[in-house]
C-alpha positions, 0 to 999 in steps of 0.5 A, a space after each residue: 499499499 502507497 503510504 502517500 503521507 509518509 512519501 509526500 513528508 520524505 519528499 519534502 524533507 529531501 526536496 528542501 535538503 537538495 534545495 538547501 544543498 544546491 544553493 550553496 555553488 550559487 551563494 558562492 558564485 559572486 564570491 568566487 567571481 569578485 575574488 578569484 581571477 578566471 584563471 583561478 575560478 577554471 582551476 576550481 571547475 577543473 578540480 571538481 570535474 577530477 573529482 567526479 571522474 574519479 568518483 566512478 572508481 573509487 569505491 566502485 560503486 559498492 554504495 549502491 551495492 550496500 543500498 540493495 542488500 538491505 532488501 534481501 532481508 538479511 539478518 542485521 549482523 550480515 548486513 553490518 558485514 556486507 557493509 564493511 566488505 564495502 569499505 574494504 572495496 573502498 580501501 583497496 581501490 583508493 590505494 590502487 588510484 593513489 599509485 596511478 595518481 603518484 605515476 600521473 599527477 604530473 601529466 594530469 595537472 599539466 592537462 587540467 592546469 591544476 597544482 599537482 597536490 590538488 590531484 591527491 586532494 581530489 582522491 581524498 575528497 572522492 573517497 571520503 565523499 564515498 563514506 559520506 554517500 554511505 551513511 546518507 544511503 543507510 538512512 535513505 533506505 530506512 526512510 530516515 529522512 530527517 537525519 539524511 537532510 540534517 547531515 547533507 544540509 549541515 555539511 553544505 553550510 560548513 563548506 560555505 563558511 569555510 569557503 568564504 572564511 579562506 577566500 575572503 578572510 585569509 585571501 587564499 584564493 583557489 587554494 581556499 576553495 580546495 582546502 574548504 571542500 576537502 576539510 569539509 569531507 574528511 570531518 563528515 567522513 569521520 562523523 559518518 563512520 561513527 554514526 555507522 558504528 553507533 547504529 551498529 551497521 558496520 563490522 569490518 572483520 571478519 571478511 566474507 569472500 561471498 560478500 566481496 564477490 556480491 558487492 563487486 558483481 553489483 558495482 564493478 558493471 556500473 563503472 561504465 555506468 557512471 562513466 557515461 553519465 560523466 560523458 552526458 552530462 560534463 564532457 560538453 564543457 570541454 568542447 565549448 571551451 576548446 571550440 567557442 571560447 571561455 565566454 560562450 562556456 559561461 553563458 552555457 554554464 549558466 544555463 546548465 546551472 539553472 536547468 539543474 533545479 529540476 534535477 535537485 526536484 527529481 532527485 529528492 523524489 527519486 530518493 523518497 520513492 526508492 525504498 517504497 518501489 523496493 519494497 513493493 517489488 519485493 512483496 510481488 503483490 499484483 495489485 501493489 505492482 499495478 499501482 506502482 506502474 500507474 504511478 510511473 506513467 502518471 509521473 512521466 506525464 508530469 515531468 515531461 509537461 514540466 520539461 515543455 514548459 520550460 521552453 516558455 519559463 525558462 528564458 523568462 527565468 534567464 532574463 530576471 536572474 542573469 540580466 541582458 548580458 547572459 540573453 544567449 543563454 535563453 536560446 538553450 535552457 529550454 533543450 538542457 531542461 527537457 534533457 533534465 526531465 528525461 533524466 528525472 523520467 530515466 531515474 524512475 525506470 532505472 530503479 527497476 534494473 537496480 532491483 533486478 541487480 542487472 547493472 551491466 546492462 545498464 551500463 551498456 546502455 549509459 555508455 553507449 548513450 554517452 558516446 553518442 552525445 559526444 559524437 551528436 555534440 562534435 556534428 552539432 556545434 560546428 553547425 549550431 553552437 551551444 544550441 546544437 550543444 545543448 540539443 545533443 544533451 536532450 536527444 541523448 537523455 531521451 535515447 538513454 530514457 527509452 533505452 533504459 525503459 526497454 531494458 527494465 521491461 525485459 529484466 522485470 517480470 511485472 506487466 507495463 500495461 496499464 489496465 
């Protein structure tokens, strides 16, 4: 049975938390542009892109494996042992990446135009973020939205305070922003570990070979999936900067940041829906499964409608927030929001695949559409500029959604018929 009150409550909490979390970059934007040179601002952007890239390998997506394991109805001790196994995977993957960074730090530093030390900082932040997301995920599957929101929002507030203090107060420039991110991630990773131990959700020893195999069989096939997401959501800024210049990249990134408002809402809804959806699938009640499918179709209609509405509302929002100097962003905001809408619809159908543990097939879809996005981007950027880049993103997100939906219908035993 769909507990609408609890679902609405959790969705509201996740949405509020995500909005507050997403506000930090917007609040910092005037500060960063005022106190940092364009080169320093660009260095921070490349540093954060490196963190995103490392996240594909740090921990090998074991957070998702631990979240999925919860629904297999194991006893508390076994779940805690499985969680401990996931942290051992994090340790091994981080050490391996550390060796690669040692060998390649100079090349990475020159390629991204960042200090060599930042390469190691990015690995530290990526590893500690894994622990933070692990703690948040364990709350999410237990539907403890308030605990989730408090930790997420307080972390964002600490990042904001430290960034302002180091950049403005101590005049540390770009390194102040990097130090703020690293200190905050270390503090909250330590807090996350303490809370996991307090709640008896973590047993590091003894190790079980079958748990290692199970976690890796879930997470490793997702590595191409994460890489594909990177190709879909981040690679465009490199092409725009190289072919159209920094000014066009700035206009495009403004539109991207505004379109991410839709992604924040969809992510919050998804966080609230996952426990209910997984529980419904595990109970396998035909009536509840039919209600689940109807809800999924209703979600599709609403989200697609919001994507279409963005072509009308989006340009007005750009003009109101950014002013006349960013009017070029009005030409791409609709396409970017439509792409985010397809991303929201994708989250709903991807959950069925995660439940079925068919992550390898999902990775194939994501990496294929990521490569398609690059091909479309290269073709359209020469003919239509940043509008072509936005169209490539929207088309690729649309194809990923329909391909994932088709895959979900193949790996799941439930019927997608409305009646």
